[in-house]
TIFIMI-548293 format. One record per residue (C-alpha): y, x, z. Coordinates in steps of 0.2 Angstrom, whole numbers. Example, Ala and Ser with C-alpha at 12.3 -4.5 7.8 and 13.67 -1.06 7.14 Angstrom:
BEGIN
+-------+-------+-------+
!     Y !     X !     Z !
+-------+-------+-------+
!   -22 !    62 !    39 !
!    -5 !    68 !    36 !
+-------+-------+-------+
This chain:
BEGIN
+-------+-------+-------+
!     Y !     X !     Z !
+-------+-------+-------+
!     0 !     0 !     0 !
!    18 !     5 !    -3 !
!    29 !    11 !    11 !
!    42 !     1 !    12 !
!    48 !     3 !    29 !
!    58 !    18 !    32 !
!    60 !    23 !    53 !
!    73 !    36 !    53 !
!    78 !    48 !    69 !
!    99 !    49 !    69 !
!   106 !    60 !    84 !
!   123 !    62 !    89 !
!   131 !    68 !    74 !
!   127 !    54 !    63 !
!   122 !    56 !    42 !
!   128 !    72 !    44 !
!   116 !    81 !    52 !
!    99 !    70 !    42 !
!    90 !    79 !    32 !
!    93 !    75 !    10 !
!    77 !    65 !    11 !
!    82 !    55 !    27 !
!    99 !    52 !    19 !
!    92 !    45 !     4 !
!    80 !    31 !    12 !
!    96 !    25 !    22 !
!   108 !    25 !     8 !
!    94 !    18 !    -4 !
!    88 !     1 !    10 !
!    90 !   -14 !     5 !
!    89 !   -19 !    25 !
!    98 !    -7 !    37 !
!    93 !    -9 !    56 !
!    99 !     0 !    70 !
!   109 !     0 !    86 !
!   129 !    -5 !    85 !
!   131 !    15 !    88 !
!   119 !    20 !    74 !
!   125 !     6 !    63 !
!   144 !    12 !    65 !
!   138 !    31 !    58 !
!   134 !    25 !    43 !
!   147 !    18 !    30 !
!   144 !    -2 !    21 !
!   138 !     6 !     7 !
!   131 !    -7 !    -7 !
!   138 !   -25 !    -4 !
!   121 !   -34 !    -6 !
!   112 !   -23 !     9 !
!   109 !   -31 !    24 !
!   113 !   -26 !    40 !
!   106 !   -31 !    56 !
!   108 !   -26 !    74 !
!    96 !   -23 !    86 !
!    92 !   -40 !    95 !
!    86 !   -42 !   113 !
!    72 !   -44 !   116 !
!    65 !   -28 !   103 !
!    51 !   -39 !    98 !
!    63 !   -53 !    90 !
!    68 !   -36 !    81 !
!    48 !   -34 !    76 !
!    46 !   -50 !    70 !
!    62 !   -51 !    57 !
!    57 !   -34 !    49 !
!    39 !   -41 !    46 !
!    50 !   -54 !    38 !
!    56 !   -42 !    26 !
!    40 !   -34 !    19 !
!    41 !   -29 !     2 !
!    59 !   -23 !     2 !
!    67 !    -7 !     6 !
!    71 !    -8 !    25 !
!    77 !     7 !    35 !
!    78 !     7 !    52 !
!    87 !    18 !    61 !
!    81 !    26 !    79 !
!    90 !    39 !    92 !
!    83 !    56 !    89 !
!    61 !    57 !    87 !
!    57 !    36 !    86 !
!    40 !    41 !    91 !
!    46 !    47 !   106 !
!    47 !    32 !   118 !
!    56 !    26 !   104 !
!    56 !    10 !    91 !
!    42 !    18 !    81 !
!    30 !    16 !    93 !
!    33 !    -2 !    92 !
!    34 !    -3 !    77 !
!    16 !     5 !    72 !
!     9 !    -7 !    85 !
!    12 !   -21 !    72 !
!    14 !   -11 !    53 !
!     0 !    -2 !    45 !
!     6 !    18 !    45 !
!     3 !    16 !    27 !
!    16 !     4 !    24 !
!    29 !    17 !    35 !
!    40 !    34 !    33 !
!    45 !    39 !    47 !
!    57 !    56 !    47 !
!    61 !    62 !    65 !
!    77 !    68 !    71 !
!    78 !    82 !    86 !
!    75 !    70 !   103 !
!    84 !    72 !   117 !
!    66 !    84 !   126 !
!    70 !    96 !   111 !
!    89 !    98 !   114 !
!    89 !    97 !   132 !
!    76 !   111 !   134 !
!    87 !   122 !   121 !
!   103 !   119 !   131 !
!    93 !   123 !   148 !
!    81 !   136 !   140 !
!    66 !   126 !   146 !
!    51 !   129 !   138 !
!    45 !   110 !   131 !
!    26 !   114 !   134 !
!    28 !   117 !   153 !
!    40 !   103 !   155 !
!    36 !    85 !   161 !
!    43 !    71 !   151 !
!    46 !    53 !   157 !
!    56 !    39 !   154 !
!    66 !    25 !   165 !
!    72 !    14 !   149 !
!    66 !    -3 !   153 !
!    53 !     6 !   166 !
!    53 !     5 !   188 !
!    60 !    22 !   193 !
!    44 !    22 !   205 !
!    36 !    29 !   191 !
!    44 !    44 !   196 !
!    37 !    47 !   213 !
!    20 !    56 !   202 !
!    30 !    67 !   193 !
!    40 !    74 !   209 !
!    30 !    89 !   214 !
!    35 !   107 !   221 !
!    42 !   117 !   208 !
!    40 !   105 !   195 !
!    51 !   104 !   181 !
!    56 !    85 !   175 !
!    66 !    78 !   158 !
!    71 !    59 !   162 !
!    77 !    48 !   147 !
!    91 !    37 !   158 !
!    91 !    16 !   155 !
!   109 !    18 !   160 !
!   124 !    29 !   168 !
!   116 !    23 !   186 !
!   101 !    30 !   184 !
!   107 !    49 !   189 !
!   109 !    42 !   205 !
!    93 !    31 !   207 !
!    84 !    49 !   203 !
!    95 !    58 !   216 !
!    92 !    44 !   229 !
!    72 !    45 !   226 !
!    72 !    64 !   226 !
!    82 !    63 !   243 !
!    69 !    49 !   251 !
!    55 !    60 !   247 !
!    63 !    76 !   255 !
!    67 !    83 !   239 !
!    88 !    83 !   243 !
!    89 !   103 !   237 !
!    82 !    98 !   217 !
!    95 !   103 !   205 !
!    98 !    90 !   193 !
!   108 !    92 !   178 !
!   115 !    77 !   169 !
!   115 !    80 !   152 !
!   128 !    69 !   138 !
!   127 !    65 !   121 !
!   118 !    78 !   117 !
!   120 !    85 !    99 !
!   138 !    79 !    96 !
!   156 !    81 !    98 !
!   155 !    71 !   117 !
!   140 !    82 !   121 !
!   142 !    87 !   141 !
!   131 !    94 !   156 !
!   136 !    92 !   174 !
!   124 !    98 !   188 !
!   122 !    95 !   206 !
!   108 !    95 !   217 !
!   100 !    79 !   224 !
!   108 !    79 !   242 !
!   126 !    84 !   235 !
!   127 !    73 !   222 !
!   143 !    62 !   222 !
!   140 !    42 !   223 !
!   156 !    41 !   211 !
!   148 !    49 !   196 !
!   152 !    43 !   180 !
!   140 !    50 !   168 !
!   139 !    42 !   153 !
!   126 !    29 !   147 !
!   117 !    38 !   134 !
!   110 !    53 !   147 !
!    98 !    63 !   151 !
!    92 !    68 !   166 !
!    84 !    86 !   168 !
!    78 !    88 !   188 !
!    71 !   106 !   196 !
!    59 !    98 !   209 !
!    66 !   110 !   226 !
!    56 !   102 !   243 !
!    66 !   105 !   259 !
!    58 !   112 !   274 !
!    42 !    99 !   280 !
!    41 !    90 !   266 !
!    22 !    87 !   264 !
!    17 !    89 !   244 !
!     8 !    73 !   235 !
!    -3 !    82 !   221 !
!   -10 !    72 !   208 !
!   -29 !    79 !   213 !
!   -38 !    67 !   223 !
!   -37 !    68 !   242 !
!   -21 !    62 !   247 !
!   -16 !    62 !   266 !
!   -22 !    46 !   272 !
!    -2 !    43 !   281 !
!     3 !    43 !   261 !
!    -6 !    24 !   262 !
!    -2 !     9 !   270 !
!   -17 !     2 !   277 !
!   -26 !    -8 !   291 !
!   -38 !     5 !   294 !
!   -52 !    -3 !   283 !
!   -50 !    12 !   269 !
!   -59 !    24 !   262 !
!   -55 !    41 !   270 !
!   -47 !    57 !   265 !
!   -63 !    70 !   261 !
!   -74 !    52 !   256 !
!   -62 !    46 !   243 !
!   -60 !    64 !   235 !
!   -77 !    64 !   233 !
!   -79 !    47 !   230 !
!   -65 !    50 !   214 !
!   -77 !    66 !   211 !
!   -94 !    57 !   204 !
!   -79 !    42 !   195 !
!   -73 !    56 !   185 !
!   -55 !    51 !   180 !
!   -54 !    51 !   160 !
!   -36 !    49 !   154 !
!   -34 !    34 !   145 !
!   -47 !    25 !   152 !
!   -50 !    11 !   163 !
!   -56 !     8 !   184 !
!   -61 !    -8 !   194 !
!   -58 !    -5 !   212 !
!   -68 !   -18 !   219 !
!   -65 !   -24 !   237 !
!   -50 !   -14 !   233 !
!   -45 !   -15 !   254 !
!   -26 !    -1 !   253 !
!   -29 !     1 !   235 !
!   -32 !    21 !   237 !
!   -47 !    23 !   224 !
!   -38 !    13 !   211 !
!   -20 !    23 !   216 !
!   -27 !    40 !   215 !
!   -37 !    37 !   200 !
!   -20 !    31 !   191 !
!   -12 !    46 !   198 !
!   -22 !    59 !   188 !
!   -14 !    54 !   171 !
!     2 !    42 !   164 !
!   -12 !    32 !   152 !
!   -26 !    34 !   166 !
!   -26 !    12 !   169 !
!   -34 !     5 !   184 !
!   -38 !   -14 !   192 !
!   -37 !   -19 !   210 !
!   -46 !   -33 !   215 !
!   -44 !   -40 !   234 !
!   -44 !   -57 !   242 !
!   -35 !   -53 !   256 !
!   -16 !   -57 !   254 !
!   -11 !   -45 !   268 !
!   -19 !   -31 !   260 !
!   -13 !   -36 !   241 !
!     2 !   -32 !   249 !
!    -1 !   -16 !   255 !
!    -9 !   -11 !   239 !
!     7 !   -17 !   229 !
!    19 !    -5 !   242 !
!     7 !     8 !   242 !
!     6 !    10 !   221 !
!    25 !     8 !   220 !
!    27 !    22 !   234 !
!    13 !    32 !   226 !
!    20 !    32 !   206 !
!     9 !    20 !   200 !
!    19 !     2 !   198 !
!    10 !    -2 !   184 !
!    -7 !    -5 !   194 !
!   -16 !   -21 !   190 !
!   -18 !   -32 !   205 !
!   -30 !   -46 !   205 !
!   -30 !   -59 !   223 !
!   -47 !   -66 !   223 !
!   -66 !   -63 !   226 !
!   -81 !   -52 !   216 !
!   -88 !   -58 !   203 !
!   -79 !   -73 !   200 !
!   -62 !   -63 !   199 !
!   -68 !   -51 !   186 !
!   -68 !   -64 !   173 !
!   -57 !   -60 !   159 !
!   -51 !   -42 !   163 !
!   -53 !   -27 !   151 !
!   -69 !   -18 !   151 !
!   -72 !    -4 !   163 !
!   -74 !    12 !   160 !
!   -78 !    17 !   181 !
!   -82 !     6 !   194 !
!   -79 !     8 !   212 !
!   -87 !    -5 !   226 !
!   -79 !    -3 !   241 !
!   -81 !   -21 !   249 !
!   -92 !   -35 !   242 !
!  -106 !   -24 !   242 !
!  -119 !   -38 !   249 !
!  -111 !   -52 !   240 !
!  -123 !   -61 !   228 !
!  -119 !   -55 !   213 !
!  -104 !   -43 !   213 !
!  -114 !   -27 !   211 !
!  -123 !   -32 !   198 !
!  -108 !   -40 !   187 !
!   -99 !   -23 !   190 !
!  -116 !   -15 !   182 !
!  -117 !   -27 !   168 !
!   -97 !   -26 !   162 !
!  -100 !    -7 !   160 !
!  -104 !     1 !   144 !
!  -112 !    18 !   139 !
!  -108 !    31 !   149 !
!   -99 !    19 !   162 !
!   -99 !    25 !   180 !
!  -102 !    14 !   195 !
!  -101 !    22 !   212 !
!  -102 !    10 !   228 !
!  -101 !    16 !   247 !
!  -110 !     8 !   262 !
!  -104 !    13 !   280 !
!  -116 !    -4 !   287 !
!  -134 !    -6 !   290 !
!  -134 !   -20 !   277 !
!  -123 !   -11 !   265 !
!  -136 !     3 !   263 !
!  -150 !    -9 !   262 !
!  -139 !   -18 !   247 !
!  -137 !     1 !   240 !
!  -156 !     6 !   240 !
!  -160 !   -13 !   231 !
!  -148 !    -9 !   218 !
!  -153 !     9 !   217 !
!  -173 !     2 !   213 !
!  -163 !    -8 !   197 !
!  -151 !     3 !   191 !
!  -157 !    21 !   196 !
!  -143 !    35 !   201 !
!  -141 !    48 !   217 !
!  -139 !    42 !   234 !
!  -129 !    55 !   244 !
!  -125 !    53 !   263 !
!  -107 !    59 !   268 !
!  -104 !    63 !   286 !
!   -87 !    70 !   292 !
!   -81 !    77 !   309 !
!   -61 !    81 !   311 !
!   -55 !    91 !   326 !
!   -46 !    81 !   338 !
!   -41 !    84 !   358 !
!   -53 !    82 !   371 !
!   -45 !    85 !   387 !
!   -36 !   102 !   388 !
!   -51 !   108 !   374 !
!   -53 !   104 !   355 !
!   -69 !    96 !   350 !
!   -77 !    84 !   335 !
!   -74 !    67 !   331 !
!   -87 !    60 !   318 !
!   -80 !    49 !   307 !
!   -94 !    33 !   302 !
!  -106 !    42 !   291 !
!  -106 !    35 !   274 !
!  -120 !    32 !   261 !
!  -115 !    32 !   242 !
!  -124 !    28 !   226 !
!  -118 !    33 !   210 !
!  -125 !    31 !   193 !
!  -119 !    32 !   175 !
!  -127 !    21 !   163 !
!  -137 !    25 !   147 !
+-------+-------+-------+
């Protein structure tokens, strides 16, 4: 099929910064679409050319573009259209064979050039139309971040989040209108950020994460401190959680069901592994559902899907899992079998039990589906009078199995 849809990245330098090929696509278009800022960079051109400004919501734009299939349509986008840009949205609706995509240097490339940062070593994310809590998972000692702002208020929100997390000494650089005549860069620390600072709406934020003394890091590897979660005591403890996630084997882009999620610790740690990791926390108790929502936002995975209900009924209609953890409801009729049936080849199941009844259910399940049983026994050193002794936690029996 002939490519009728062009997506052209344009920078702050306007038409002058476009390649000859990009300029021809813009000038030869019958329909020119972009934000008001983009369209202002392009002369009116032929009287027959239709000019459309991006509507809100953006989904309405996609339908208007598809309606014009067969005409020469050119969409103007900021910088690289495939980096959190409109090109990504359009590619979900229009086949790649129908599209021509020509990027310009994006905000991340320009920011690295201005700061002397190696692009391959930088974490990047956007807060445009997304919750600021996404930043939590990226805040690590020594990490360098590039963040696309939603608007002029985003830098102050980022500074406040860093202060809250104990990263007040972090350096923040706000880069405005990169690549154009109005380009400006100004810097401060999170703790010295002025509330009356007035950045432009079009800005990118660079952060060098520096913790205050005594700040406890929350890495992405499994095994966060129990204190990092809001819980009622019924949660998979740190040592057992790390061992459980090891057999669940988090893989970027895959889906986990956390059945009987409690505090949501397993689902949350799975989702923290990679920005494309997805998890569903299934829980029946309202108080625990509230704790899961709090923990998901506080630990940087606000996109965690939370389902109220009791398995197996609550599992209906969920996205097919690549891994399942059964932390609660193991002895309820049909739960384990429903979870096993939902998995495809290569899917992993892990189930933990601390009661005799739960162990019995695990032994019966192993007879049906196979797998490996282990006993996890952990003791923590605690004060005993003026001395120190080992206080054992309840032992956990774990079944893990991969479906063939």
